[in-house]
N, C-alpha and C positions, 0 to 999 in steps of 0.2 A: 450453525453449522460457522465456524472461523472461518472468514475473512481469506485469509491465508491459504484453505485449501476452496474458495467459493467457487474459483474458477475452473475447479477442475470437471463441474457439472452440468448441464447445459443449465443455461437461464439465461432471464433477459440485464441486461446489463445494469448496474444504479444508477449508472450516470451516461450522458450521452454520449460522450467520449471516451470514456471508459477502455482502458489498456489490461489486458490481459495481467495477471500478478509471472505466469509461465513465458510471456514476450519483454516486460523489461527484466527479468532476473537473469539473461547471458549481458546486456549492457551495463548492471551494476554490478555481477560479478567481471567484468571484464576491468571495471574503470576504476572505481573507487579498493581498493584493497580493506581487508576485514581491519574493525573498529577505527575507517575515514564515516565520514560524514556522508550524505546525502542529500541533497536540496532540492525539495519540491514545492513551490511557491505555486501550484497548482493542485490543490492537496484534491481534489477532484472524491471520489469514492475513497479513497487512500489505497491503491494500486503498489505505487512505488515504495508508501511507508510499512507496508507487507512483505512484499520482495528485499527491501533494506533488510528487516528485522530477519526473514529469515535467512539471509545471506550474513548475518556479525556485523552488517555496518549499522553506523548510527545512523539517526535520520532526523530532519527535520525540515515539519510541513505547516505553511500556514493554512490556516483553515477555508474550505470552499467560502464563497457567496453565498450557494442555494442551501438551505438549514436540512435539507433532507441529505443534502450529499455530506455533510457534518453530522447525522446522525447517526448512518452507518460507520463512518469512525469512529467516534465514540462508545458507540454502545459494545463494540469488541473488543476484551480484556486482552487477547494475545496477543496487541502490536503494544502493551506498554510491558509485555514478559507478564502477565498474572494468570495463563491461563499451560 
């Protein structure tokens, strides 16, 4: 399942402090305008990245130090617009 939709179902968080995309979406929708850039220096499992993509914002995120979290983001084609 695409992580843009992954938090719509009950599952264990991918990262210990993972934020639901639905919780970040109102913040991202309220402050940067469409086309603006969202910076997420602590990428974690990519929730801000996926919310930004969903809301037509550009995004910059650093790779999380935990390779498991990086793998979650890297394995999903939708964050790059491939799906």
